[in-house]
C-alpha angles and dihedrals in degrees: 000000000000124000090252091053091048092051090049093050100042105029115015095042095051091043091054089050091052094247096124124070123219088248091054091050092049090050091047092054092045093051095043091047097051109030141057113259097258093045092047089051096053093043090050092055091052092047094048093051092048098044112021115021139339089227110125092204093053090047091050093051092048092047093049089056091051091048090054091046091051089050090057089055094043092050092053097253091136096151091056091042091053092045093052092047090051092048092050092050093048093049095051099039097051116092 
């Protein structure tokens, strides 16, 4: 699976379905922007359990999406990273 496919499956898909809050998306972007993929992933799981749901499966899915997003940034795919971040924000901020 490529980073773009992972982002689609674990972040963009759930955002389209209304399963990610604006706060979760903002945290995802913050973590993926400032941490290595593995660090962003573990921090995302902790954040999800504390702020969204204690469900381990939901936390794992959210954290996988953030890991893939961080991989886009790490691998120099900044145009795709920026596009995904913008899409996520638009999807969760619209009524």
